[in-house]
C-alpha positions in Angstrom: -11.2 -7.4 -18.4 -10.3 -8.6 -14.9 -7.5 -7.1 -12.8 -4.2 -8.5 -14.0 -2.5 -8.6 -10.6 -3.2 -9.3 -7.0 -4.0 -5.9 -5.5 -3.1 -5.0 -1.9 -6.5 -4.0 -0.7 -7.0 -3.8 3.0 -5.9 -4.7 6.5 -8.1 -5.9 9.4 -8.7 -3.6 12.3 -7.5 -6.4 14.6 -4.1 -6.1 12.9 -4.2 -2.3 13.1 -4.8 -2.7 16.8 -1.4 -4.4 17.2 0.4 -1.3 15.7 -1.5 1.1 17.9 -0.9 -1.0 21.0 2.8 -1.0 20.4 3.1 2.7 19.6 0.9 3.4 22.6 3.5 1.6 24.8 6.1 4.0 23.3 4.2 7.0 24.6 2.3 7.9 21.4 -1.5 8.6 21.6 -3.5 6.1 19.5 -6.3 8.7 18.9 -3.9 11.3 17.7 -2.2 8.7 15.4 -5.6 7.7 13.9 -6.4 11.4 13.3 -3.2 11.7 11.1 -4.9 9.3 8.6 -8.4 10.6 9.1 -9.7 7.5 10.9 -12.1 7.7 13.9 -11.2 5.9 17.2 -14.6 4.2 17.1 -13.3 2.0 14.3 -11.3 0.0 16.9 -14.6 -1.4 18.2 -15.1 -3.1 14.9 -12.3 -5.7 14.8 -13.5 -7.3 11.6 -13.8 -4.0 9.8 -11.0 -3.4 7.3 -9.0 -0.3 6.3 -7.1 0.4 3.2 -3.6 -1.2 3.1 -2.1 2.1 2.1 -3.7 3.8 5.2 -2.0 1.2 7.4 1.3 1.9 5.7 0.8 5.7 6.2 0.2 5.0 9.9 3.3 2.8 10.1 5.3 5.6 8.5 4.0 8.1 11.1 4.9 5.6 13.8 8.4 5.3 12.4 8.9 9.0 12.3 7.4 9.8 15.7 8.9 6.9 17.7 12.4 7.2 16.2 12.6 3.4 16.2 14.6 2.4 13.2 13.7 -1.2 13.9 10.0 -0.6 14.3 9.0 -3.5 12.0 11.1 -6.0 13.9 9.7 -4.8 17.3 6.1 -4.9 16.0 6.6 -8.5 14.9 8.2 -9.4 18.3 5.2 -7.9 20.1 2.6 -10.0 18.1 -0.4 -11.5 20.0 -2.9 -14.1 18.7 -5.7 -11.5 18.8 -3.9 -9.3 16.3 -4.5 -12.0 13.7 -8.2 -12.2 14.4 -9.9 -15.5 13.7 -6.6 -16.7 12.0 -4.7 -16.4 15.3 -7.1 -18.7 17.1 -7.4 -21.1 14.2 -3.6 -21.5 14.2 -3.7 -22.3 17.9 -6.3 -25.0 17.5 -4.4 -26.9 14.8 -2.9 -30.4 15.5 0.6 -29.7 14.1 2.8 -26.8 13.2 2.5 -27.9 9.5 -1.3 -27.7 9.7 -1.0 -24.3 11.3 1.4 -22.9 8.6 -0.7 -24.3 5.7 -3.7 -22.5 7.2 -1.7 -19.4 7.8 -0.7 -19.3 4.1 -4.3 -20.0 3.0 -6.0 -17.4 5.2 -3.4 -14.7 5.6 -5.6 -12.3 3.6 -8.0 -12.3 6.5 -5.4 -10.4 8.5 -4.4 -8.2 5.6 -3.3 -8.4 2.0 -0.1 -6.3 2.1 1.7 -9.2 0.6 1.4 -12.8 -0.6 2.3 -15.8 1.5 3.8 -19.1 0.3 5.0 -22.2 2.1 7.4 -24.1 -0.3 10.1 -26.7 -0.3 13.6 -25.3 -0.5 15.9 -26.7 -3.2 18.1 -29.5 -1.7 21.5 -28.5 -0.3 24.4 -30.9 0.1 24.9 -31.9 3.7 21.7 -30.2 4.9 18.4 -31.9 5.8 15.3 -31.1 3.8 14.1 -27.5 4.4 11.0 -25.4 3.8 10.7 -21.7 3.1 7.9 -19.6 4.5 7.9 -16.7 2.0 6.3 -13.2 2.0 6.2 -11.0 -1.1 5.0 -7.4 -0.5 2.5 -5.9 -3.0 3.2 -2.2 -2.3 6.5 -0.4 -2.6 6.3 1.7 0.6 8.1 0.7 3.7 9.0 -2.7 2.3 11.9 -3.2 4.8 9.7 -2.6 7.9 6.7 -4.6 6.5 9.0 -7.6 5.6 10.7 -7.5 9.0 7.4 -7.1 10.9 6.0 -10.1 9.0 8.9 -12.5 9.5 9.6 -11.4 13.1 5.9 -12.0 13.9 6.0 -15.5 12.3 9.0 -16.6 14.2 7.7 -15.1 17.5 4.2 -16.6 17.1 5.7 -19.9 15.9 7.9 -20.2 19.0 5.0 -19.4 21.2 2.4 -21.7 19.6 4.8 -24.7 19.2 6.6 -24.4 22.5 9.9 -24.8 20.5 12.5 -22.3 21.6 14.4 -22.8 18.3 15.7 -20.7 15.5 15.3 -20.9 11.7 18.1 -22.3 9.6 18.3 -18.8 7.9 16.3 -15.7 7.3 16.3 -13.9 3.9 15.3 -10.3 3.1 15.2 -8.6 -0.2 16.2 -5.2 1.1 19.8 -4.1 1.8 21.3 -4.7 5.2 20.8 -1.8 7.6 23.9 -0.4 9.3 23.2 -2.3 12.6 21.7 -5.8 12.4 22.1 -6.7 16.1 18.3 -6.6 16.6 17.8 -9.0 13.7 20.3 -11.4 15.2 18.7 -11.1 18.6 15.2 -11.9 17.4 16.0 -14.6 14.7 19.1 -16.1 16.3 20.4 -17.5 13.0 22.1 -16.2 9.8 20.2 -13.2 8.4 20.9 -12.5 4.8 20.0 -9.3 2.9 19.7 -8.3 -0.7 18.2 -11.7 -1.5 15.7 -12.8 -4.1 12.9 -13.3 -1.6 11.8 -12.6 2.0 11.7 -15.9 3.8 12.1 -17.9 7.0 13.9 -21.2 6.2 13.8 -24.1 8.6 13.9 -27.9 8.7 10.9 -29.6 7.1 10.7 -32.1 10.0 9.5 -29.3 12.3 6.2 -29.3 10.4 5.3 -32.4 12.3 5.6 -30.7 15.7 2.4 -31.2 17.7 0.8 -28.1 19.1 -0.2 -28.0 22.8 -3.5 -26.2 22.4 -4.8 -28.5 19.6 -8.6 -28.7 19.6 -10.2 -30.5 16.6 -13.7 -29.3 17.2 -12.6 -25.7 17.6 -10.4 -26.1 14.4 -13.4 -27.3 12.4 -15.6 -24.4 13.6 -12.9 -21.8 12.9 -12.0 -23.4 9.5 -15.6 -23.0 8.4 -15.8 -19.4 9.6 -12.4 -18.5 8.0 -13.5 -20.0 4.8 -16.7 -17.9 4.7 -14.7 -14.7 5.4 -12.2 -15.6 2.7 -15.0 -16.1 0.2 -16.3 -12.6 1.0 -13.0 -11.0 0.5 -12.2 -12.9 -2.7 -15.6 -12.0 -4.2 -14.7 -8.4 -3.5 -17.9 -7.8 -1.7 -16.7 -4.8 0.2 -17.0 -1.4 -1.5 -13.3 -0.8 -1.2 -12.4 -4.1 -3.0 -15.1 -3.7 -5.6 -14.0 -0.1 -6.3 -10.3 -1.1 -6.6 -11.1 -4.0 -9.0 -13.4 -2.0 -11.2 -10.9 1.0 -11.3 -8.1 -1.4 -12.4 -10.2 -2.3 -15.4 -11.1 1.3 -16.3 -7.7 3.0 -16.0 -6.4 2.2 -19.5 -9.7 2.3 -21.4 -11.5 5.5 -20.3 -11.3 8.7 -18.4 -11.7 7.8 -14.7 -13.6 10.0 -12.3 -15.6 9.6 -9.1 -19.0 9.7 -10.8 -18.2 7.1 -13.4 -16.7 4.7 -10.8 -19.7 5.2 -8.5 -22.1 4.5 -11.4 -20.2 1.3 -12.1 -20.7 0.2 -8.5 -24.4 1.3 -8.5 -23.7 3.8 -5.8 -24.1 7.6 -5.5 -20.9 9.6 -5.6 -21.6 10.7 -2.1 -22.0 7.2 -0.8 -18.8 6.0 -2.5 -16.8 8.9 -1.0 -18.2 8.1 2.4 -17.3 4.4 2.1 -13.8 5.2 0.9 -13.3 7.7 3.8 -14.4 5.0 6.3 -11.5 2.9 5.0 -9.1 5.8 5.2 -8.9 6.7 1.5 -9.9 9.6 -0.8 -10.8 8.9 -4.4 -7.5 10.4 -5.6 -5.6 8.1 -3.2 -7.5 5.1 -4.5 -6.5 6.0 -8.1 -2.9 6.6 -7.2 -2.3 3.4 -5.2 -4.2 1.3 -7.8 -2.0 2.7 -10.5 1.2 2.0 -8.6 0.3 -1.6 -8.0 -0.5 -2.2 -11.6 2.7 -0.5 -12.7 4.8 -2.7 -10.3 3.1 -5.7 -11.8 3.6 -4.7 -15.4 7.3 -3.9 -14.9 7.9 -7.6 -14.3 7.0 -8.2 -17.9 10.1 -7.4 -20.0 8.0 -7.4 -23.2 6.1 -4.2 -22.1 7.7 -0.9 -22.9 7.2 2.1 -20.5 4.9 3.8 -23.1 2.8 0.6 -23.1 2.6 0.6 -19.3 1.7 4.3 -19.2 -1.2 3.7 -21.6 -2.4 0.6 -19.6 -2.7 2.6 -16.3 -4.1 5.8 -17.8 -1.0 8.1 -18.0 -0.7 10.4 -21.0 2.9 9.5 -21.7 5.9 7.6 -20.3 7.4 10.7 -18.7 4.3 11.1 -16.5 4.7 7.5 -15.4 8.4 7.9 -14.6 7.7 10.9 -12.4 4.9 9.1 -10.6 7.1 6.0 -10.1 9.9 8.1 -8.6 7.4 9.6 -6.2 6.2 6.2 -5.2 9.5 4.4 -4.9 12.3 6.9 -5.0 13.8 5.3 -8.1 13.2 5.2 -11.9 11.2 2.4 -13.6 14.4 1.3 -15.4 16.4 1.0 -12.1 13.5 -1.0 -10.6 13.5 -3.4 -13.6 17.2 -3.8 -13.4 16.9 -4.6 -9.6 14.3 -7.3 -10.4 16.7 -8.9 -12.9 19.6 -8.8 -10.5 17.5 -10.5 -7.8 16.4 -13.1 -10.2 20.0 -13.9 -11.2 21.1 -13.9 -7.6 
């Protein structure tokens, strides 16, 4: 049985560097921040190394608490630099048009991190409005969704203005989370209507902008980086890293057998000690790996109205629905039923 849902697995160290750089400018010590999530500062020298997505979110949470910046996600996005996107940043810069760049961004976004899924889609026609496209982002983990969504969309609009040379604004920006008390920073950064409580997280803008030529286009560089990005994407999709392989295998074991470190290590042809060490290098313990894999599977299964809570509990290895409900409240702060009703409301909206 294969994993039934895309699992948020990891984030590149290059992207992690963006968070640490910004928090460092706010007076926070990067080494001390890394210590809070049991990561060594030496990891920063390995820009293509990856850490667990949940570890990045823990670090983001610490940054939010220690900086006191309630718009941390927006400000991180506004501070984006090409290097924080690794090879994808430089590939985008080498593209001929904005449309070419955005299609590659959607294809290769996982190289930066798979905290969420990226799509570039046509918007439904609206009377009196020219054709529009929606650049969408759907988070895969429940933690800090507001700040992750705001970071992602603010980074897209900031990087898009820089790489295209267009000092323009989207037609509108949509967020799934409720409006915060003060949206002045949203209005300053996006400079367009910002809608909250929507069915998706998206930048919406005229489709004609996709034809905008990019000033740093370099066809030879684009071909070279395309090939390199494709090789990296294949490695991640094949789950060649121990973290990805462990997560995928664990997802298949949860509902069918008792899961423990020794059994998972045996399935990966590793010793338990080696598996523990490799997980620790990515910022995870075995219990954290189990917990976050469960929560992602539960979030996926709750989208299927045919599945009862007892069925979902069985599929992810809980003894009964009450255990699932308690864990879900710990993950998200709400009950599974409230979460399902929220999904329905957004779909209707």
